C-alpha positions in Angstrom: 49.0 -20.2 38.8 47.2 -20.4 42.3 48.2 -16.7 42.8 47.0 -15.7 39.6 43.6 -17.4 39.9 43.2 -15.9 43.4 44.1 -12.5 42.1 41.5 -12.7 39.3 38.8 -14.3 41.9 39.5 -11.2 44.2 39.3 -8.7 41.1 36.0 -10.3 40.0 34.6 -10.0 43.8 35.6 -6.4 43.8 34.1 -5.4 40.4 30.8 -7.1 41.3 30.7 -5.0 44.7 31.1 -1.8 42.4 28.6 -2.9 39.9 26.0 -2.8 42.8 25.7 -6.2 44.2 25.0 -4.8 47.7 21.9 -3.3 46.2 20.6 -6.9 45.1 20.9 -8.1 48.5 17.4 -9.7 48.7 15.7 -12.7 46.9 16.1 -11.3 43.6 14.3 -12.3 40.2 17.1 -12.0 37.7 17.9 -14.9 35.5 14.5 -16.5 36.1 13.8 -19.4 33.4 10.4 -18.2 32.5 9.4 -21.5 31.3 10.2 -23.1 34.8 8.8 -20.2 36.6 5.4 -20.5 34.6 5.0 -24.1 35.3 5.8 -23.3 39.1 2.7 -20.7 39.1 0.6 -23.3 37.3 1.4 -26.1 39.5 -0.2 -24.2 42.4 -3.3 -23.0 40.4 -1.9 -19.5 39.5 -0.6 -17.9 36.2 2.3 -15.9 35.7 1.9 -12.5 33.6 5.1 -11.1 32.4 5.9 -7.3 31.8 9.5 -8.1 31.1 9.8 -9.2 27.6 10.1 -7.1 24.4 7.1 -8.8 22.8 5.2 -5.7 21.9 3.0 -7.1 19.2 2.3 -10.4 21.0 3.7 -12.6 18.4 6.5 -14.4 20.4 4.2 -17.8 20.7 2.4 -17.1 17.2 2.0 -20.6 15.4 2.8 -19.3 12.3 6.2 -18.0 13.1 7.3 -21.5 14.5 6.0 -23.1 11.5 8.0 -20.7 9.1 10.9 -21.2 11.5 10.7 -25.1 11.4 10.1 -25.0 7.5 13.1 -23.0 7.0 15.5 -25.3 9.1 14.1 -28.2 7.0 14.9 -26.2 3.5 18.1 -24.7 4.6 19.4 -26.5 7.6 20.1 -25.1 11.2 23.1 -23.0 10.4 24.9 -21.5 7.4 28.5 -22.6 8.4 30.3 -19.3 7.5 30.5 -15.5 6.8 28.1 -14.6 4.3 31.1 -12.8 2.3 32.6 -16.5 1.9 30.2 -19.2 2.0 27.4 -18.4 4.6 24.9 -16.6 2.2 21.6 -18.2 1.5 18.8 -16.8 -0.6 16.7 -16.3 2.5 19.1 -13.7 3.7 18.7 -11.3 0.8 14.8 -12.0 1.0 14.9 -10.9 4.7 17.0 -7.9 3.7 14.5 -6.7 0.9 11.5 -7.1 3.1 13.1 -5.2 6.0 14.0 -2.3 3.7 10.4 -2.3 2.3 9.0 -2.4 5.6 11.0 0.4 7.2 11.3 2.5 4.0 14.9 2.6 2.8 16.7 1.5 -0.2 18.4 -1.6 1.3 19.3 -3.2 4.6 22.1 -5.7 6.0 21.0 -8.2 8.5 23.4 -9.2 11.4 23.5 -11.8 14.1 23.6 -9.3 16.9 21.6 -6.2 17.5 24.3 -5.3 20.1 26.9 -6.1 17.9 25.5 -4.2 15.0 25.6 -0.9 16.9 29.2 -1.4 18.1 30.7 -2.6 14.9 28.8 0.0 12.9 29.6 3.1 15.1 33.2 2.0 15.4 33.6 1.7 11.6 32.0 4.9 10.3 34.0 7.8 11.4 38.0 8.2 12.3 40.5 10.5 13.3 39.5 14.3 12.5 35.8 13.4 12.7 33.2 14.2 15.6 30.5 11.9 17.1 28.0 13.7 19.3 25.9 10.8 21.2 22.9 11.6 23.6 24.0 10.6 27.2 21.2 8.4 27.7 22.0 6.4 24.6 22.0 2.6 25.0 25.5 1.1 25.9 25.9 -0.5 22.4 26.1 3.0 21.0 28.5 4.2 23.7 30.6 1.4 23.4 30.8 1.7 19.6 32.0 5.2 19.9 35.1 3.9 22.1 36.0 1.8 19.1 36.2 4.8 16.9 39.2 7.0 16.3 36.6 9.9 16.1 36.3 12.6 19.0 33.4 11.7 21.2 31.2 14.3 22.9 28.1 13.5 24.8 25.1 15.9 24.9 22.4 15.9 27.8 19.4 13.9 27.0 17.1 15.5 24.2 18.5 18.9 25.1 18.4 20.5 21.6 19.9 24.0 22.9 23.3 22.2 24.4 23.6 20.1 21.1 23.3 23.4 19.1 25.8 24.9 21.3 28.2 22.3 20.9 27.7 22.1 17.3 28.4 26.0 17.0 31.5 25.6 18.9 32.9 22.5 17.4 31.7 21.8 14.0 34.2 23.7 11.9 36.9 21.8 13.6 36.0 18.5 12.1 35.4 16.9 8.6 32.7 14.8 9.5 30.1 14.6 12.3 27.6 12.0 13.4 24.8 12.5 15.8 23.6 9.6 17.7 20.0 9.1 19.1 17.4 6.6 19.7 13.8 6.4 18.3 12.4 5.3 21.8 14.5 5.2 24.8 14.4 1.9 26.4 14.6 2.8 29.8 12.4 6.1 29.9 9.9 5.4 27.2 10.6 8.8 25.8 11.2 10.1 22.4 13.7 12.7 20.7 12.1 15.6 18.8 13.1 14.2 15.6 12.1 17.4 13.3 14.4 19.5 15.3 17.3 17.0 15.0 16.8 17.1 11.3 17.0 20.9 11.2 20.2 20.9 13.3 21.7 18.0 10.8 20.7 20.0 7.8 21.9 23.4 9.2 25.2 22.1 10.3 25.8 19.7 7.6 26.2 16.5 9.8 24.8 12.9 9.5 22.1 11.3 11.7 21.8 7.9 12.8 18.7 6.6 14.7 18.7 3.5 16.8 15.3 2.3 16.1 15.5 -1.0 18.5 12.4 -0.2 20.3 10.5 2.2 18.0 10.0 0.0 15.1 6.8 -2.0 15.4 5.7 0.2 18.2 5.6 4.2 17.1 3.7 5.4 14.1 0.2 4.3 12.7 1.7 1.0 11.1 4.6 0.6 13.3 7.4 2.0 11.0 9.0 3.9 13.7 9.8 7.4 14.7 9.8 9.0 11.2 6.0 7.7 10.7 5.4 9.0 14.2 6.3 12.4 13.4 4.8 12.2 9.8 8.2 12.3 8.0 10.1 10.1 5.4 12.8 7.7 6.2 14.9 8.8 3.3 15.3 12.0 5.6 17.5 9.9 8.1 21.2 9.0 7.1 21.4 5.6 8.8 18.9 3.6 10.9 19.6 0.6 12.9 17.1 -1.8 14.5 16.9 -5.2 16.1 14.9 -8.3 15.3 14.5 -9.2 19.1 11.7 -6.9 19.9 8.6 -6.6 17.9 10.1 -9.2 15.4 10.4 -11.7 18.2 13.6 -13.2 17.1 17.2 -12.4 17.2 19.8 -10.0 15.3 20.1 -6.7 14.2 19.9 -4.7 10.8 21.0 -1.5 9.2 19.0 0.5 6.9 20.1 3.3 4.6 21.0 4.4 0.9 22.0 1.6 -1.4 25.7 2.9 -1.7 26.1 2.9 2.0 24.6 -0.6 2.5 27.0 -1.7 -0.4 29.9 -0.2 1.2 29.1 -1.8 4.5 28.4 -5.2 3.0 32.2 -5.5 2.1 33.7 -3.6 5.0 31.7 -3.8 8.1 33.8 -6.0 10.4 30.6 -7.4 12.6 29.3 -8.5 9.3 32.3 -9.8 7.2 33.9 -11.5 10.1 30.8 -13.1 11.4 28.6 -16.0 10.7 25.3 -15.3 8.8 21.9 -15.4 10.3 20.6 -19.0 11.0 17.7 -19.9 8.5 15.0 -19.8 11.4 15.7 -16.5 12.3 15.5 -15.3 8.9 12.2 -17.1 8.3 10.7 -16.1 11.8 11.3 -12.2 11.1 10.1 -12.5 7.5 6.8 -14.0 8.9 6.6 -11.4 11.8 6.9 -8.7 9.3 4.2 -10.1 7.1 1.9 -10.5 10.1 2.4 -7.0 11.2 1.7 -5.6 7.5 -1.4 -7.7 7.4 -2.5 -7.1 11.0 -2.3 -3.4 12.1 -4.7 -4.0 14.8 -1.9 -5.3 16.9 -0.1 -1.8 16.9 -3.5 -0.2 17.8 -4.0 -2.6 20.8 -0.5 -1.9 21.9 -1.1 1.7 22.0 -4.4 1.2 23.8 -2.8 -0.8 26.4 0.4 1.5 26.9 -2.1 4.6 27.5 -4.4 2.5 29.5 -1.4 1.5 31.7 -0.2 5.2 32.0 -3.4 6.7 32.8 -4.0 4.1 35.5 -0.2 4.5 36.9 -0.6 8.2 37.2 -4.3 8.3 38.9 -2.6 5.7 41.4 0.2 8.4 42.2 2.9 6.4 40.3 5.8 8.0 38.7 6.2 7.2 35.0 8.9 10.0 34.5 8.7 11.3 30.7 7.3 8.2 29.0 5.0 9.0 26.2 3.0 5.6 26.8 4.0 3.9 23.8 5.2 0.2 24.6 7.9 0.8 27.5 6.6 2.5 30.5 8.9 2.9 33.8 7.9 3.2 37.5 10.4 5.3 39.0 11.2 4.9 42.6 13.3 7.0 45.1 15.6 4.1 46.3 16.8 0.9 45.1 15.8 -0.8 48.2 12.3 -0.1 47.6 12.4 -1.0 43.9 13.9 -4.3 44.7 11.3 -4.8 47.4 8.5 -3.9 44.8 9.8 -6.3 42.2 10.0 -9.1 44.6 6.6 -8.6 45.9 5.1 -8.3 42.2 6.9 -11.8 41.4 5.3 -13.4 44.4 1.7 -11.8 43.3 2.3 -13.5 39.8 3.7 -10.6 37.8 7.4 -10.5 36.7 8.9 -7.1 36.5 12.6 -7.3 37.1 13.8 -4.1 39.0 16.4 -1.9 36.9 18.9 -0.6 39.7 22.6 0.5 39.5 23.2 -0.7 35.9 21.4 0.8 33.1 19.9 3.9 34.8 21.0 6.9 36.9 21.7 5.7 40.7 19.0 7.9 41.7 16.3 6.9 39.5 15.9 3.1 40.1 12.7 1.7 38.4 10.5 -1.1 37.4 10.4 -1.0 33.6 7.0 -2.5 32.1 6.7 -3.6 28.5 3.6 -3.6 27.6 2.3 -5.9 24.6 -0.8 -6.3 22.3 -1.7 -9.4 24.3 -2.3 -8.0 27.9 -5.5 -7.6 29.1 -6.9 -4.8 31.1 -7.4 -7.1 34.1 -3.6 -7.8 33.9 -2.6 -4.0 33.8 -5.1 -3.5 36.7 -3.8 -6.4 38.6 -0.3 -5.6 38.5 -0.8 -1.8 39.1 -2.8 -2.9 42.4 -0.3 -5.2 43.4 2.4 -2.6 43.0 0.4 -0.2 45.3 -0.3 -3.0 47.7 3.8 -3.8 47.8 4.2 -0.2 49.1 2.1 -0.8 52.0 3.6 -4.0 54.1 0.3 -4.6 56.0 -1.7 -4.7 52.9 1.1 -6.7 51.1 1.1 -9.5 53.4 -2.7 -9.5 53.7 -2.9 -9.7 49.8 -0.3 -12.6 49.4 -2.0 -14.7 52.2 -5.3 -14.4 50.4 -4.0 -15.2 47.1 -1.8 -18.3 47.8 -3.8 -19.7 50.9 -1.0 -18.8 53.1 2.1 -16.9 53.8 3.8 -15.6 50.7 7.0 -17.8 49.8 9.7 -17.1 47.3 9.4 -19.0 44.2 11.8 -21.7 43.9 13.8 -20.5 40.9 14.7 -17.2 42.7 18.1 -17.0 43.8 19.5 -15.4 47.0 22.5 -13.1 46.6 23.6 -11.1 49.4 26.9 -8.9 49.6 26.8 -6.6 52.5 30.3 -4.9 52.1 29.8 -3.6 48.3 30.8 -0.1 47.3 28.2 0.9 44.8 29.6 4.1 43.6 29.7 3.2 40.1 28.4 5.3 37.1 25.8 4.6 34.4 25.7 2.0 31.7 22.6 2.0 29.8 20.8 -1.3 29.0 18.3 -2.4 26.6 
């Protein structure tokens, strides 16, 4: 038993090294409990501004949503006690699914307890042997993992490369019964979008299906936040399947699938991640329904998010910072040339009162580490100016030291929630695994 345990520990140690833990050989900001972190800053007379959360429309602390969740618990209880198929169904579940369908413009939706699990279960379930799945090579990890569960043939195409995608279709389409193309509405690491009209044109010409992961685009893109189809002036009915999350603009938890009625009816009885999983908690259903109602009644939130995003992008470019191909809609990366510089910058921003965890090694190509900024409707121009000025200062060690000493009345110190992790012998030669 001791030998087995030791083997497991050694295996875990090697895997940690391969995952890039030598890169995180600094006082890192990961797994920081934000409630305590905020309290620590307030205790010394400062405020913490976070650019690390998906709260695009500034609803995470909205009192109306909290009250709706509490009321739902009082009415339905804390949990539902079973799969919705056999005992876990509540009236609030279908009410939520109808609301989601009306908002995004599809016949019906099915709501699930995990956004990540939604993609894995759906992609693995849709196609089988003799079929083909074509997936963007920067698609989210949940989509990639879903393809591995499928018995279909899987081919990745270069990110947003329509010419290469068409070449693959010309070469392979006739050899497969069904073909599914997987893309995202707003790519969560780069902040760019696919050319949806061209994807639809290829879908129609080669008789394929198109599935769009709109986790980051619903609530963000389009005049009223309906997502990438509204962004391009198209109709959601043009898309075969749309998936989304309730953890971003809807500030709760879970995922959903939207599409034609017969497709959703089929999935309701056969999708493993739905049939064999507990139903959503009543508090989640109520929170999302309230968020949907607020977004519909307060479109100014989407306007404010767009204003803040574009202001951030313009200021970042003017300061010589690299935002890659981001279109300035909600999520904007600042790309560095080394992981070490990225880690130093993230640590410096945390000390300056801005929480922006670095994205290195896991989730992005190794040669494109970054700080990923999530803008929201509650951010002020002063906060945006402040974090960008602090970032520029972080790139100049002498200015960095002067800034921290002035702000905190003495030398900069690491906030006490930040963990030190050092692994100097790691092999960092690992591939890319996309993260949210």
